[in-house]
VMD Tcl script that draws the C-alpha trace (Angstrom):
set ca {
  {-0.02 -0.06 0.11}
  {2.86 2.27 -0.60}
  {1.13 4.48 -3.08}
  {-1.61 5.38 -0.61}
  {0.99 6.38 2.00}
  {3.08 8.18 -0.37}
  {2.26 11.85 -0.64}
  {1.39 12.94 -4.31}
  {0.72 9.38 -5.49}
  {-2.56 7.82 -6.16}
  {-3.74 4.43 -5.21}
  {-3.90 1.68 -7.71}
  {-6.28 -1.43 -7.70}
  {-3.97 -3.46 -5.53}
  {-3.98 -0.78 -2.99}
  {-7.72 -0.74 -2.98}
  {-7.79 -4.41 -2.72}
  {-5.50 -4.57 0.26}
  {-7.68 -1.74 1.93}
  {-10.88 -3.79 1.27}
  {-9.12 -6.85 3.12}
  {-8.40 -4.50 6.17}
  {-11.98 -3.02 6.01}
  {-13.32 -6.67 5.84}
  {-11.28 -7.80 8.73}
  {-12.52 -4.80 10.94}
  {-16.23 -5.01 9.79}
  {-16.78 -8.62 9.80}
  {-14.56 -9.21 12.73}
  {-12.62 -12.20 11.46}
  {-10.58 -14.20 13.90}
  {-11.61 -15.92 17.05}
  {-13.63 -14.03 19.54}
  {-11.91 -13.29 22.95}
  {-12.40 -16.01 25.31}
  {-12.95 -15.58 29.23}
  {-9.51 -17.06 29.79}
  {-8.03 -14.29 27.29}
  {-10.10 -11.69 29.11}
  {-9.35 -12.66 32.42}
  {-5.45 -12.56 31.55}
  {-6.03 -9.23 30.10}
  {-7.62 -7.73 33.13}
  {-4.86 -9.47 35.42}
  {-2.12 -7.79 33.25}
  {-3.88 -4.43 33.17}
  {-4.52 -4.47 37.05}
  {-0.84 -5.24 37.54}
  {0.31 -2.53 35.07}
  {-1.89 -0.05 36.62}
  {-1.26 -1.37 40.28}
  {-5.04 -1.72 41.12}
  {-7.30 -4.62 42.02}
  {-9.00 -7.15 39.70}
  {-12.85 -6.70 39.95}
  {-14.84 -9.05 42.01}
  {-16.79 -12.03 40.24}
  {-19.64 -9.68 39.29}
  {-17.38 -7.07 37.83}
  {-15.41 -9.78 35.92}
  {-18.52 -11.06 34.57}
  {-19.28 -7.71 32.99}
  {-15.93 -7.49 31.41}
  {-16.62 -10.94 29.84}
  {-20.09 -10.04 28.48}
  {-18.89 -6.86 26.78}
  {-15.30 -7.75 25.76}
  {-16.10 -11.36 24.34}
  {-18.13 -9.86 21.41}
  {-14.68 -8.58 19.96}
  {-11.89 -10.82 18.42}
  {-9.07 -11.57 20.54}
  {-6.54 -9.72 17.91}
  {-8.47 -6.46 18.11}
  {-8.54 -6.63 21.98}
  {-4.67 -7.18 22.08}
  {-4.11 -4.16 19.72}
  {-6.49 -2.13 21.87}
  {-4.73 -3.09 25.25}
  {-1.49 -1.81 23.79}
  {-2.99 1.37 22.98}
  {-4.63 1.68 26.41}
  {-1.64 0.86 28.19}
  {0.20 3.58 26.64}
  {-2.61 6.27 26.79}
  {-4.81 5.39 29.88}
  {-3.66 7.91 32.67}
  {-5.69 6.97 35.78}
  {-4.65 4.75 38.49}
  {-7.71 2.59 37.99}
  {-8.58 -0.57 35.83}
  {-9.63 0.45 32.29}
  {-13.17 0.02 31.77}
  {-14.68 -2.09 28.90}
  {-15.58 0.99 27.30}
  {-12.08 2.31 27.18}
  {-11.12 -0.77 25.05}
  {-14.22 -0.53 22.64}
  {-13.15 3.06 22.05}
  {-9.81 2.28 20.72}
  {-11.32 -0.49 18.62}
  {-14.20 1.82 17.22}
  {-11.72 4.73 16.59}
  {-9.31 2.41 14.58}
  {-12.13 1.03 12.52}
  {-13.53 4.38 11.86}
  {-10.01 5.59 10.51}
  {-9.72 2.44 8.57}
  {-13.19 3.13 6.94}
  {-12.40 6.86 6.18}
  {-9.19 5.68 4.64}
  {-10.81 3.26 2.41}
  {-13.54 5.85 1.33}
  {-10.85 8.27 0.58}
  {-8.80 5.83 -1.69}
  {-11.91 4.53 -3.30}
  {-13.02 8.40 -4.11}
  {-9.42 9.21 -5.42}
  {-9.22 6.03 -7.70}
  {-12.79 6.97 -9.11}
  {-11.97 10.31 -9.72}
  {-8.61 9.31 -11.47}
  {-10.39 6.45 -13.51}
  {-12.63 9.13 -14.78}
  {-10.07 11.61 -15.67}
  {-8.14 8.80 -17.61}
  {-11.10 7.94 -19.49}
  {-11.87 11.41 -20.54}
  {-8.23 12.07 -21.56}
}
mol new
graphics top color blue
foreach p $ca { graphics top sphere $p radius 0.5 }
foreach p [lrange $ca 0 end-1] q [lrange $ca 1 end] { graphics top cylinder $p $q radius 0.2 }
display resetview
């Protein structure tokens, strides 16, 4: 995808195809969903990082209920972002992880729309030339 990332260049069909794969991965949520075991390990690591307590059983069940709707790979990436941006000495809430996932999905979606629009405009210009 170098053409999209290089200033002044225009995306070709290979770039658009690669962006569509990224788009599909975000929007169809490919990959295994996060298991309770993975979420429990994630919460334990975050609690150690932020030097706070792990929630009780009911609190953990809420994390499981909310975060198990997302693939493990997306949660892993969101956890890295949360670990570097979370500023408070408390365990991040499920919404903190979801916000990171949704922000990245929105950026990916906008990048794909911009690339597709650019491709469409350039294709029409080439046909008219």
